[in-house]
TORDODREN-711508 format. One line per 2 residues: number of its first residue (from 1); for each residue x, y, z of C-alpha. Coordinates in steps of 0.1 Angstrom, whole numbers. Layout:
BEGIN
NUM	X/Y/Z; ...
This chain:
BEGIN
1	1504/672/538; 1517/657/506
3	1496/652/476; 1476/620/473
5	1499/594/455; 1473/590/428
7	1469/627/422; 1467/632/384
9	1497/650/369; 1479/663/338
11	1462/697/343; 1435/686/318
13	1425/654/337; 1394/655/359
15	1404/658/395; 1383/635/417
17	1375/651/451; 1390/622/470
19	1424/628/454; 1425/666/460
21	1451/681/483; 1441/690/518
23	1461/704/547; 1465/674/569
25	1481/639/569; 1466/614/545
27	1452/593/573; 1429/622/583
29	1413/625/549; 1383/604/558
31	1376/622/591; 1388/658/586
33	1387/665/549; 1357/688/549
35	1366/708/579; 1401/716/567
37	1392/731/534; 1376/765/527
39	1342/759/544; 1320/757/513
41	1344/740/490; 1342/704/501
43	1305/699/497; 1303/720/466
45	1331/701/450; 1315/667/457
47	1281/679/443; 1295/695/412
49	1313/662/404; 1280/643/408
51	1264/668/385; 1291/665/359
53	1287/628/360; 1251/631/350
55	1260/652/319; 1248/684/338
57	1213/672/345; 1190/700/355
59	1209/728/337; 1193/748/309
61	1199/738/273; 1220/769/269
63	1243/760/298; 1246/724/287
65	1254/734/251; 1281/758/263
67	1297/733/287; 1297/707/260
69	1314/731/236; 1340/743/260
71	1350/711/277; 1339/681/256
73	1346/693/221; 1379/691/204
75	1392/725/194; 1421/730/169
77	1437/765/170; 1458/777/141
79	1493/789/150; 1513/817/133
81	1532/791/112; 1500/777/97
83	1500/745/119; 1472/737/142
85	1474/727/178; 1447/713/201
87	1433/738/226; 1421/726/260
89	1410/743/291; 1426/732/324
91	1404/712/346; 1408/739/373
93	1392/764/348; 1365/739/340
95	1357/732/376; 1355/770/384
97	1331/776/356; 1310/745/364
99	1308/755/400; 1294/790/394
101	1269/776/368; 1258/748/391
103	1253/771/421; 1235/798/403
105	1213/778/379; 1209/743/393
107	1209/750/430; 1194/785/427
109	1220/801/451; 1210/838/452
111	1221/849/487; 1241/840/518
113	1214/817/532; 1216/796/500
115	1254/793/504; 1252/784/541
117	1237/751/531; 1271/740/518
119	1291/748/550; 1310/718/561
121	1328/734/590; 1299/744/611
123	1316/776/619; 1301/799/592
125	1272/822/601; 1251/846/581
127	1268/877/596; 1300/867/578
129	1284/876/545; 1281/913/538
131	1264/913/505; 1227/907/497
133	1232/895/461; 1248/863/447
135	1286/865/451; 1309/836/443
137	1346/837/449; 1369/815/428
139	1403/807/443; 1429/798/416
141	1467/798/419; 1486/825/402
143	1492/816/366; 1464/791/364
145	1443/812/340; 1418/832/359
147	1412/855/329; 1399/826/309
149	1374/817/336; 1361/853/335
151	1357/851/297; 1337/819/299
153	1314/831/326; 1308/864/308
155	1298/844/277; 1276/821/298
157	1257/850/314; 1253/867/280
159	1239/837/262; 1218/825/292
161	1201/858/293; 1196/859/256
163	1183/823/250; 1166/814/283
165	1132/831/287; 1133/832/325
167	1170/841/329; 1179/864/357
169	1214/869/345; 1227/899/325
171	1242/910/292; 1260/940/306
173	1292/934/325; 1314/954/348
175	1349/939/348; 1369/955/375
177	1407/956/382; 1423/970/414
179	1448/991/397; 1463/1002/363
181	1488/974/362; 1461/947/364
183	1440/967/340; 1468/967/314
185	1469/929/317; 1432/925/312
187	1432/950/283; 1457/927/265
189	1432/899/266; 1399/918/261
191	1408/946/238; 1389/941/206
193	1371/912/224; 1399/890/212
195	1398/865/240; 1362/855/229
197	1373/848/193; 1409/837/197
199	1399/811/224; 1370/787/216
201	1347/807/239; 1319/813/213
203	1304/781/198; 1302/778/160
205	1269/789/145; 1246/760/144
207	1259/744/175; 1229/732/195
209	1206/751/171; 1218/786/178
211	1239/812/159; 1261/820/187
213	1287/841/169; 1262/861/151
215	1242/867/183; 1272/878/204
217	1268/916/200; 1291/932/226
219	1306/967/228; 1337/971/248
221	1343/1002/269; 1377/1007/285
223	1380/1032/313; 1368/1066/301
225	1367/1054/264; 1329/1048/265
227	1312/1043/232; 1275/1044/227
229	1260/1026/256; 1231/1003/244
231	1206/988/267; 1224/954/266
233	1257/941/253; 1281/963/271
235	1314/952/287; 1329/979/308
237	1366/972/316; 1379/995/343
239	1399/999/374; 1377/1002/405
241	1383/1040/409; 1363/1048/377
243	1331/1035/393; 1333/1051/427
245	1307/1076/437; 1312/1110/421
247	1325/1128/451; 1355/1105/455
249	1388/1119/441; 1406/1097/416
251	1443/1096/411; 1460/1114/382
253	1495/1119/369; 1490/1155/379
255	1487/1146/416; 1514/1155/440
257	1514/1120/454; 1516/1095/425
259	1516/1063/445; 1480/1053/439
261	1481/1061/402; 1505/1033/395
263	1499/1004/418; 1477/1012/447
265	1463/979/460; 1430/990/472
267	1430/1004/507; 1414/1032/526
269	1421/1059/500; 1398/1054/470
271	1414/1070/440; 1409/1066/402
273	1399/1084/371; 1419/1111/353
275	1409/1147/362; 1405/1157/326
277	1378/1132/318; 1342/1143/315
279	1329/1107/315; 1314/1095/348
281	1315/1058/344; 1300/1054/379
283	1269/1072/368; 1267/1052/335
285	1268/1018/352; 1243/1028/378
287	1218/1037/351; 1219/1003/334
289	1190/979/340; 1209/946/341
291	1244/941/352; 1268/914/363
293	1301/923/381; 1334/904/378
295	1364/913/399; 1400/904/391
297	1426/901/418; 1396/903/441
299	1414/897/474; 1412/935/478
301	1375/933/485; 1381/921/520
303	1362/946/541; 1326/959/537
305	1338/993/552; 1361/998/522
307	1350/1019/491; 1353/989/467
309	1326/969/485; 1305/1000/491
311	1307/1009/454; 1293/975/443
313	1267/977/471; 1256/1011/458
315	1251/997/423; 1230/970/437
317	1209/995/457; 1203/1016/426
319	1190/985/408; 1167/977/437
321	1152/1012/435; 1141/1001/399
323	1127/968/413; 1157/951/398
325	1188/935/413; 1226/929/407
327	1226/896/387; 1257/881/399
329	1292/889/413; 1321/866/406
331	1355/873/422; 1387/856/411
333	1420/856/431; 1448/834/442
335	1446/846/478; 1410/853/490
337	1420/861/525; 1412/887/551
339	1440/906/569; 1437/881/598
341	1443/852/574; 1407/839/573
343	1396/828/539; 1366/846/523
345	1335/825/532; 1321/830/497
347	1349/809/483; 1332/781/463
349	1361/767/441; 1397/761/450
351	1427/752/429; 1456/756/453
353	1491/764/444; 1504/729/455
355	1482/713/428; 1492/739/402
357	1529/732/408; 1523/694/407
359	1506/697/373; 1533/720/359
361	1507/748/354; 1532/771/371
363	1569/770/378; 1584/749/406
365	1601/769/433; 1636/756/439
367	1656/765/470; 1693/761/478
369	1700/731/499; 1714/732/534
371	1750/728/523; 1746/757/499
373	1729/780/524; 1756/772/550
375	1782/788/526; 1763/821/527
377	1777/846/551; 1761/879/562
379	1789/903/565; 1791/932/591
381	1787/963/570; 1762/992/569
383	1762/989/531; 1736/965/519
385	1756/953/489; 1785/944/512
387	1763/929/539; 1746/905/515
389	1773/902/489; 1772/864/491
391	1734/863/485; 1737/886/455
393	1767/866/440; 1747/833/444
395	1716/850/427; 1737/861/398
397	1753/827/393; 1718/810/393
399	1705/837/369; 1734/832/345
401	1727/795/342; 1690/801/335
403	1699/830/311; 1722/808/291
405	1695/781/287; 1666/802/279
407	1685/826/255; 1691/797/232
409	1653/792/231; 1646/828/223
411	1635/838/259; 1651/862/282
413	1655/851/319; 1650/879/345
415	1666/883/379; 1645/898/406
417	1660/913/438; 1639/925/467
419	1653/949/493; 1640/969/522
421	1640/1005/513; 1644/1028/483
423	1679/1039/492; 1690/1003/491
425	1674/998/458; 1699/1022/442
427	1728/1006/460; 1720/971/450
429	1712/981/414; 1747/997/412
431	1763/967/428; 1748/943/403
433	1761/964/374; 1796/966/390
435	1801/928/396; 1782/914/366
437	1792/927/332; 1761/912/316
439	1740/935/338; 1757/968/330
441	1730/991/318; 1705/963/322
443	1691/968/358; 1657/984/362
445	1653/999/397; 1617/1004/408
447	1612/1024/440; 1581/1011/459
449	1566/1017/493; 1566/989/518
451	1531/978/506; 1541/975/470
453	1530/1009/457; 1553/1025/432
455	1569/1056/448; 1578/1088/432
457	1594/1104/462; 1628/1088/462
459	1638/1102/428; 1614/1130/422
461	1604/1115/389; 1585/1136/364
463	1552/1125/348; 1571/1114/317
465	1596/1094/337; 1569/1076/356
467	1550/1067/324; 1583/1054/310
469	1589/1033/342; 1555/1017/339
471	1562/1009/303; 1596/995/310
473	1583/972/338; 1556/959/315
475	1581/952/286; 1609/935/306
477	1601/901/292; 1607/912/257
479	1640/915/238; 1633/951/230
481	1637/959/266; 1674/963/276
483	1667/952/312; 1676/917/325
485	1672/924/362; 1648/943/385
487	1655/957/420; 1626/967/440
489	1615/973/476; 1589/946/472
491	1578/924/443; 1546/940/431
493	1517/922/448; 1497/913/417
495	1489/921/381; 1524/927/370
497	1523/899/345; 1560/892/341
499	1566/856/331; 1604/854/327
501	1615/857/363; 1637/827/369
503	1656/838/400; 1644/857/431
505	1667/870/457; 1651/883/489
507	1671/907/511; 1643/917/534
509	1622/902/562; 1585/904/563
511	1563/914/593; 1528/899/599
513	1514/934/598; 1524/938/562
515	1495/916/552; 1516/901/525
517	1513/863/518; 1543/842/506
519	1523/832/475; 1520/869/466
521	1557/873/470; 1565/843/448
523	1536/851/425; 1554/870/398
525	1580/843/395; 1555/815/392
527	1540/822/358; 1552/799/330
529	1575/812/302; 1565/785/277
531	1530/777/266; 1517/747/247
533	1542/726/267; 1538/706/299
535	1575/705/305; 1587/714/340
537	1599/750/347; 1616/763/378
539	1622/795/396; 1652/796/420
541	1644/814/453; 1671/824/477
543	1678/851/503; 1684/860/539
545	1674/836/566; 1645/858/575
547	1633/860/539; 1637/822/535
549	1617/816/567; 1589/837/552
551	1590/820/519; 1590/785/535
553	1559/794/555; 1540/786/522
555	1546/750/531; 1515/753/553
557	1496/755/520; 1510/721/510
559	1538/734/487; 1570/715/488
561	1603/728/475; 1631/711/457
563	1663/718/475; 1694/716/453
565	1730/726/454; 1736/761/441
567	1766/782/433; 1803/774/426
569	1817/747/405; 1796/721/422
571	1764/740/415; 1735/722/399
573	1729/718/362; 1694/731/356
575	1669/703/352; 1639/722/339
577	1644/705/305; 1670/694/280
579	1680/720/254; 1688/705/220
581	1709/727/198; 1735/726/170
583	1770/726/186; 1784/754/165
585	1810/762/191; 1822/727/198
587	1859/724/190; 1854/686/184
589	1829/690/156; 1832/703/120
591	1796/714/114; 1802/718/77
593	1811/681/74; 1784/669/98
595	1756/690/82; 1730/671/60
597	1708/688/35; 1674/675/22
599	1653/691/-4; 1620/707/5
601	1597/693/-22; 1565/708/-33
603	1535/688/-21; 1525/658/-43
605	1492/654/-25; 1469/684/-19
607	1434/692/-9; 1415/713/-32
609	1385/730/-17; 1361/722/-45
611	1324/730/-45; 1308/704/-22
613	1277/705/-43; 1295/679/-64
615	1289/653/-36; 1264/626/-47
617	1250/610/-15; 1229/586/-37
619	1262/570/-49; 1279/566/-15
621	1271/529/-15; 1264/528/22
623	1245/500/39; 1209/510/47
625	1200/511/84; 1167/497/97
627	1143/521/114; 1142/513/151
629	1109/516/170; 1107/538/200
631	1080/545/224; 1066/581/227
633	1085/584/260; 1118/573/245
635	1115/599/217; 1112/628/242
637	1150/631/248; 1174/629/219
639	1211/630/226; 1236/640/199
641	1272/631/203; 1303/642/184
643	1314/617/159; 1350/613/169
645	1351/618/206; 1316/604/213
647	1310/633/237; 1275/648/241
649	1271/678/218; 1235/687/227
651	1202/671/237; 1169/678/221
653	1137/678/242; 1106/672/221
655	1084/689/246; 1094/723/232
657	1121/731/256; 1150/719/235
659	1169/737/207; 1152/735/173
661	1140/706/152; 1154/683/125
663	1172/714/111; 1194/715/141
665	1202/679/136; 1213/684/100
667	1233/714/111; 1250/694/138
669	1261/668/113; 1272/693/87
671	1292/714/110; 1308/684/128
673	1319/671/94; 1335/705/84
675	1352/707/118; 1366/672/119
677	1378/674/83; 1392/709/90
679	1375/724/60; 1370/761/58
681	1337/771/45; 1313/750/25
683	1285/748/51; 1258/761/27
685	1268/734/1; 1271/706/27
687	1239/712/46; 1215/702/18
689	1237/671/9; 1235/660/46
691	1197/666/47; 1192/646/15
693	1214/617/28; 1195/615/61
695	1161/617/45; 1166/596/14
697	1197/574/16; 1204/565/52
699	1176/542/61; 1159/513/42
701	1133/537/30; 1129/575/27
703	1118/591/59; 1101/622/73
705	1128/640/92; 1102/657/114
707	1089/624/127; 1099/621/164
709	1108/584/159; 1132/593/130
711	1148/621/151; 1154/596/179
713	1169/572/153; 1193/599/142
715	1208/601/177; 1219/565/176
717	1257/559/176; 1257/538/144
719	1240/567/125; 1268/591/135
721	1295/566/125; 1279/558/92
723	1273/595/83; 1308/604/92
725	1326/575/75; 1308/579/42
727	1308/617/40; 1345/617/50
729	1353/592/23; 1333/611/-3
731	1347/645/6; 1383/632/7
733	1378/615/-28; 1364/648/-41
735	1390/672/-26; 1423/653/-23
737	1443/649/-54; 1478/639/-65
739	1496/666/-83; 1522/646/-101
741	1560/649/-98; 1575/672/-72
743	1601/700/-76; 1626/715/-52
745	1612/744/-33; 1642/752/-11
747	1663/731/12; 1664/720/48
749	1697/719/66; 1702/704/100
751	1726/731/109; 1698/757/106
753	1677/740/133; 1668/765/161
755	1674/753/197; 1644/739/215
757	1635/723/248; 1624/688/255
759	1616/668/286; 1646/655/306
761	1651/620/291; 1679/597/283
763	1701/608/253; 1731/599/233
765	1759/625/228; 1770/618/193
767	1802/630/176; 1788/623/142
769	1758/647/146; 1755/685/145
771	1732/682/175; 1745/683/211
773	1724/653/220; 1701/627/204
775	1671/625/228; 1650/594/228
777	1612/596/227; 1595/584/259
779	1573/560/240; 1600/546/217
781	1609/517/240; 1646/525/238
783	1649/518/201; 1658/554/191
785	1687/556/216; 1699/521/205
787	1697/531/169; 1715/564/175
789	1743/545/192; 1745/521/163
791	1748/550/138; 1776/566/160
793	1795/533/159; 1789/523/123
795	1821/529/103; 1802/537/70
797	1781/565/86; 1796/599/81
799	1768/620/97; 1734/617/111
801	1707/636/129; 1674/629/146
803	1646/644/126; 1632/665/155
805	1601/685/148; 1622/716/149
807	1641/704/119; 1609/709/98
809	1612/678/76; 1578/662/72
811	1560/645/43; 1524/646/34
813	1506/613/27; 1471/599/24
815	1462/577/54; 1444/543/51
817	1411/560/58; 1416/585/30
819	1426/614/52; 1453/638/42
821	1480/640/69; 1517/644/74
823	1543/624/92; 1578/630/104
825	1605/602/97; 1628/595/126
827	1664/598/113; 1684/614/85
829	1717/596/77; 1746/603/52
831	1769/574/46; 1804/572/32
833	1794/570/-5; 1774/602/-2
835	1739/587/-2; 1713/602/22
837	1690/577/39; 1658/585/56
839	1651/560/84; 1619/552/101
841	1622/533/134; 1592/518/152
843	1587/496/182; 1555/482/167
845	1537/485/134; 1510/511/130
847	1478/510/110; 1492/536/84
849	1527/522/82; 1523/508/46
851	1509/542/35; 1538/560/51
853	1565/537/36; 1549/539/2
855	1549/576/4; 1585/577/17
857	1597/555/-12; 1579/580/-36
859	1595/610/-18; 1630/595/-21
861	1625/588/-58; 1612/624/-63
863	1641/639/-43; 1667/619/-62
865	1653/629/-95; 1649/666/-86
867	1684/668/-72; 1701/654/-103
869	1707/686/-121; 1723/702/-91
871	1747/672/-86; 1728/663/-54
873	1730/630/-36; 1706/601/-41
875	1680/595/-14; 1669/561/0
877	1648/549/29; 1648/520/53
879	1622/509/79; 1637/494/111
881	1615/476/135; 1627/470/171
883	1624/431/170; 1644/428/138
885	1670/453/150; 1676/435/183
887	1677/402/165; 1702/410/137
889	1724/436/154; 1741/448/122
891	1776/464/125; 1774/486/94
893	1747/507/78; 1751/488/46
895	1745/456/65; 1714/472/81
897	1700/483/48; 1705/448/34
899	1688/431/62; 1658/454/61
901	1656/457/24; 1624/436/23
903	1606/467/36; 1618/488/8
905	1611/461/-18; 1576/455/-6
907	1569/492/1; 1558/484/36
């Protein structure tokens, strides 16, 4: 049941169906693949792939424009520090969205009979579907980003209904959570509609001829906080209890039994809204004329006899009475299973946990190896802390290791202990504080029932205490929370979005009747702590033999565990990553002597956002393109692609079904230029310049932009390249300028570098560096490590450090193509005469290497001049190529500088 050997390890890479995991030996893939997956998934997955390969043929222009924007367009998101990072959706998120769109729009799936056509098992029948409206279940591993899928599908439904004349979708949405904990998590993403604007959900105005952002008029209503309800454009975010029928009692903090108020996974007792509310959200949503329903953590909708299902069914029936219908229901969950283990037959997309682990989307579960487990002894004692003392001690040792690593990186590692009843919660909590000084006053005890519901009975907590408990459990990842460990009867089954659990200790067994799945048990420890990084993270899992047997049953889902030594002096060193830090506590290093300071100079090159009306397209000097002849048939479909990636942006159909006319073409080029050059504003000035260029200066003669043949010509690849190249050069020439000499605006000291994580790679431990290790880049061909070893051995080198990104030393420069960019040199070295050298090492020359070296020469001259008055050192640079370094093998830094001086002299 291992993954296919060619299974892609990047979560962004398209996953071919023939490489996906399935629960059987590889030799059975050709004969049993379809029958061993969720019954609808195999065929749907194959057909969605074929559809994707045709650039979404058959979809509406709205759907194609959105899919191109989300998954085929480069998105740069600005960070808090002012830098920009590329944003990409995981392929699992893409596939889920594509699947729903394809089923609903291209295949017209509206009921169970439409879905039955995709059954590959032969075992699915119509009586297995309870609903009479389109319902699609998306299965995604915990931590794989189900909320982002919900946001994309909400936007798709909204714009499809707005822009497509015959759309049967909706612009009103009911987003349902099973309990308040899940609701709190959704609120963090949707409050203020931030997910639609922080993520690239909404296309830029002008994309494919629409003003998407202007047209997205949505009002958010959370629970009973209902604003003015308009006919369309409403997003109701609520737990399920708010939309039950009026006669159903809803939980309140005033209730005698508070279990269901906090974390009631939906069961036979429907409960919900506060008793002091006069808002009946159930009535409001039943009066709306168009509605789509989205359910988070939707494994609770497992029985048509339960009130959750009946509530949605009642909403549908109310719409039928008005000759309308429920537009669509989309459910997302990691475990869409009935109590008997059978998967929901409506499951149409599947990203299993085994694939999420392999792609580092979630943490890797790590278990103690056989030798470590053999050392654990269950003592004969009625006191749980004595009975399982070995297990608790091992858990603390593992947690300490992870805590030490993550604390350096600004993260707090959390220990989670599961026990069997509330009395033992208190005992284990006290025991942890007794034996572990770091946990004194830092253990949060949460009393829960056996099914995961928060219990008030064990401690008779007041309303205020319970509110505080909920707040504390939600804040435990943060440093403002004093807690580092949690003890509970059961890890909460879903919604509790704690990301910093690194160690799980299980002191209880599970019975089949509990209806708990091992993935739900591990789920709160699977979410990643670090985002924007593909580095491997782990969660250590240990416990009693009965608990471990339960956890290991997840191997039936294809998950494999790393089994490593744990505990004692021979315990493992954590291999999640390497932590690079300044060794301030090392007795062998004098950080004052090893520290190197470089000045932070003001920028010499800047971009000034001048008025783009100064552009003069008539003076671009571009070659004139001939006008190609096209037949009337060839002019009917015009495909426009992004200029850098060559991805399809939109297609114009000249039969009236496509978006806009030549104006959308001009808008496409103008907005793509602004986006690729990262210019803020200027669209109004750039649009007429692009229009003028296309009309008067692009071809061998002025043209009529409304001519279908000209529009077809504008979609040719050479047009996009010419437009981009010449406008980019002109805009850069207009906006980038050299500001003259630089001055010192602060200093960068190696000793101030904050600890950071990097992939486990080869490294050099250098006595001459403030850093604990010099880690080589994966693509550096070993040159960086060889050069670090040379610096360590060179007698005239007093101190050096690798210029990690965390150091913050980077230099702006103008690339060969005229773009303004920055680059980060590789090493900073101080030699015995006090000079500071900036060293660039490269395995092979790059296109922009001459520009980088010329700029580095200039920076060194500026830094030396600016440091004179303060008695600072002189600054120099050297470029070291791998071939030359291996050939000459210098023994001193002075010898190296002499050998490679040609690069300084030539400014290469």
